[in-house]
Residue, then its C-alpha position, 0 to 999 in steps of 0.5 A: m499500499k502507498f501512503s503520501w507524505k504530505l497527508i502523513n504531515n497532516f497528523i504528525k510533524l515530520q519536517d525535523i525528521d530526516l527521511s533516510r532516518l525515517e525508513k531507517q526506523l521504520i525498517l528496525s520496527g518490522i514495517e516493510i518498506e519496498n520503495i520510496e518515490n520522490r514525486t518533484k513535479v507534485e513536490e509529494i513523497i511516496f511510501d510503498i509498504s508492504i503490509t504484512t499479516n501481524r501488521k494488518e492494522i496499519h491500512s491507513t495514514i493515521n495509523l501509520a501517522k500513529e506507529i510513527s508517534i510511537i517510534f519517536n515518541k512524537p505527539l499526534k497533531v490531532s486528538n481522538i474525538i470521543f463525544f460531540t456535545r452533550s445534547i448528542k450524547q444524550t440522544i446516543n444509544k450505548s446498549y449496542s454490543n456484538n460478541n463483545k467487540l466494538i462497532n460504531i455506526s452513524i446514520n444521516r439523512i441527506k437532502n439535496i445530494q448532487i451527484s451527478n453535478i459534483i466537481i472533485p478537487k484534484w488533491i482528492k484524486e491525487y490519492s486514488d492515483i497514488n494506488n492506481i485506482n480508478e474511481k468510475d463516479p465522484i462519490s467513489y474518489i471521496q470515499n477512497y479517499i477517507k478509507v486511505k486518510w481514516g481507515q474508514k468507509f461510508y455508503i451513499l444510500n436509499k432506504n430500502e439499501l439501508v435496511n438490508k445493510l442494517s439486516h447484516i449486521n443484525e441492528n434491528q433497533t436503528k432499522n426500526i427508525v429508518m422504516n419510519e422514514n420517506d422511501n425517496n430520501k437519502f442516507l449517509f451510512f457510516t461504520t466500522q464494518n466494511i460491508n461488502h454488497n455479497e451477503k454469503t462475504k464475510i464482515e470484517i470489522n476496523y477498530s479506530d480510536y479516530y471513528f468520529n474524527a472519520y467521521i466529522d471529516t466525512l460529512k464536512v467533505i461532502s456537504t461541501f463538494t455535493k452542496c447537501i444537508i445533512g439532516n438528523c443523525h443517529h449513532i450507535y457506540d460504545d465509549k468504554n475502552y476495550y482491551s482484547k487480553q491481559i498479558i503478564v511480562n517477566k522482567n528477567i525473561i525480558n532481559t534474558t530474550l533482548g541481552q544487555t544494551k550497548k550503551k551501558k556496558f552489562a547494563y539491561l533495560s531498567s524498570q523504569k525504562i521498561v514502563h515507559i516503553l509499555n507506556q508509549l505503546q500505549l499498553f498502559p502497564k502495571y509494575n510488580k516489584i515484588l514479582e518484578t512483572f510487568s502487566v500490560k493490556v493488549p489493545i483490541v486493534r492490536e489483538h491479531d499480533l499480541n499474544r503471547e510474552i514474547d510478543i510484548i518483549e518483540e515490541i520493547g525491543r522494536i521500540k527501542g531498536f534492536n540494534n541498540f542491543i548487543n546481537k552476541i553471546p556474552k562472553n562468560n570468563k569463568k571457566g568451568k570446573i574440571y573434576k581431578i578424575s577427568l583429568q587424570i582419565k586424559n593423562i591415563r589414554k595420553i600415557l598409554r597412548q605415548l607407550g605403543m598401546n592402542e584404545v578400544i571401545n566396547c559396550c557395557l552390555i554383555k554375556n559375563y564368562l563367570s556365572g555368579e552375581n552378575i546384573k541383569l537386564s529385564n529385557p535384553i536386546t540379544r542374546e549376547q547382551t544380557e548382563l552389565r559387565n562386571s570386568i573390562i578384562q572380557n572385553l579385551i580378550n574378545t577384541y583380542i580373539s576376533n582380531k586374530k581370527e581376522l587377520n590370522t597372522q603374527e601381528i603385534i596386539e597392545i589395546f588398552e580401555i577405559g571405562k565403566i564396570f558394575s557389581e552388586k554390593s548387596y540386594k538391589r544395591y549396585s555399584e559403578e566403577l572406572c576402570v582401565g584394563g589392557l591387553i599385550d600380545n608383543n613377541k617383541f617385547i624385549q629387545n637386547n640389541w637392534s640385530s637380535k630378535g626380539n622376544d616377548g618378555n617375562f612377567f618380570h618385564f611386563k611389571a616393569f612397563i606397568e611400574f612405569f605407567l604408573e611412575q608417569l602418573h605419579a602414583k604411589i603404589e607397591f605390588k603384593k601377593l593377593s590375599k584369598k581372605i582379604h581381596n575375596n570380593e573384590t577380586k572374584n570377578i576378574k582373579n580367574f582371567f589371570h594365570k594362577a600363578k603369575h599374577i601380583g596385585i597392585y596396592n596403595p601402601n597408605k591405605q593398603e588398599l587393592i588397586g588393580i591386578l596385573g599378570e599372564i592371561n588364563p590359558i583357557y581363553t587363548k585355546k580358541i585360537k591357533t596362536s604361537k607360544n607367545k606369552i599375553y598379558i592383561f592387567e585391570i585398574n580401578i582409577r578411583k583407587l588410583n587416583e587417590s594414590i597419586y601425589f604431585n610435589n607441588h613444593l619439595n622439602y629439601i633436607t639440609k645435611t653437612y656433607s662429611y669430608y672423612p673417608s667411608v668404609t663398607r662391607d660386602i655380607t652374604i646370607k643365605v635365606n629361605k626362598q620365602t623371606n621378603i628381602k625388604i625385611i632384611r633390610k629393615i632389620f639393619l636399618r633398625v640397628d642403633n648405630a649412627l654410624i650405618k648410613s646405609v644398606e643396599i643389596f646388589n646380589e641374589y642367588i636361589d638354589k632350586e634343589s635346597s629351595t634356599r637363596s643368598i643375598s649379597l648385601r653392601v653395608t657402609y659405615k661413615s662418620n660426619t666428624r672424624t675417621l673411623n678407627n679399627k675399634d669403631i669398625q669391630n663395634i659394628d661388626i659385632q651388631v651386624n653379626n648379632l643380626l645376622s645370627k637369625f639367619m641360616s648362614k652369613t660370610 
């Protein structure tokens, strides 16, 4: 639809508003301007505006001027007329209501109207020409002018036509008044309804705050150019302010949706500013400070597009200007908390990859090899996925077997997996633990030099491999033989995967808590495939318990001692003990001697006699004083103390 700059200027002062600024603000507020035509000959500017469905109320110049008034917060030149005079007000019927919607009707008797001899002025015809409308008769030009200017339409009717129109809107009271009129009389019928001549068509209602302004303007134009006499009038109207609905808008949602403004850094719209904008939109807000909500009344003219809370927020942003808000998601400089266990998992994965192992991922739903207290699914998908796994090692063995069958070669397989295992603590009480497990089949695990062939190593080589891995994690652990009595419940799910004799436990020395197990695989699980005689090693470690054994040297507490300038004396001693005797116990016995001259005890050799089930251990004991050189008497006293200690063992040299 096309609008005239001059006609808009009759309602609002546009001289102090720049044309480019007006165009920009209208576009930002959601009004689509297709073209602006500058007609220099007639000194006129034409706005070609596309009326969208959500803004269909902008169908007249007064409504566009009202929208410009809201956007620029400028007053209109005209005020809406509520009543005529006191005498007319008393004759008006206010009882009419149609589905609770406002319908205004005005009927005037007209005398001596001369339609054929009417000369329509050029300025009225121009408004029809702007929208390329060619009217047939002079009255049609006036009708189009009133429609473009005020959004209302009037009709010049005889008695029968008027009665027919009133029947369409079920207005029987006024129809009875008209029935008493002369059949030859003409009537001016003015209403907010657009009544089509076809009875089957729908009746659309145009609500206007400026109904009486349009009515008075119509009377002036008709009486001026048709030289007619305007007679008695009949009116039906309702002077109440009609609102379609009430909407509650939350202030926090306004701030979240629109975001922060550009003028003030990290500042949202204030409550006062929001109230000011809502008043500017004529939504008559009421602010609840306790609930921080705005209650707004939606006028009937905007009921088609203001239905939800987000619609009101959009109106606030439209009037404020969407370009005045930050259009980027605000950066949050606060870093999220990363749990130590998550960092540890990344570190474990990194170290194992650096050691040459490949990560695999398996499903937690399996059918466990070992029957017992397994957690079963109520409705399993397949027969192979009926339970939750209680060990990672089973998945690794299955992955190893499937790869060996497909490759059918002696390829090196070194794999690990980080995942969850599940167990039942008690009746309907379950636990979930995060573990890391690994499997190594490498026939070149140990290689003495570049020219020699590699071999798969032995149990101690694999133990050293795991020990190096744990050292990289800064874990303080110790290797000990598993206790059947203490750790039976903890190891029952994985112990059968290991060789009966070639396995060892990993413990936290402070808590004496079992962290994991490593060792050679049980041969029964590798009989399914024809492999070489390579030894396969496996391990499984509880990550939560492992994390408790890790200690970082955030600071070092150095112990400083004065260096002794005096020479030291060493004694090499060989003792014969049972095969089961722990070397650490022997070392602790020497360090318990109450003699400050014994500085260190080192174990440098070991020999095992398989026939007698004994072993010989070689110790190197160092004597040293910080204040003097040791004499023969000092050494003899120390030797006596050492001999007394060695008397507990089978033999000594």
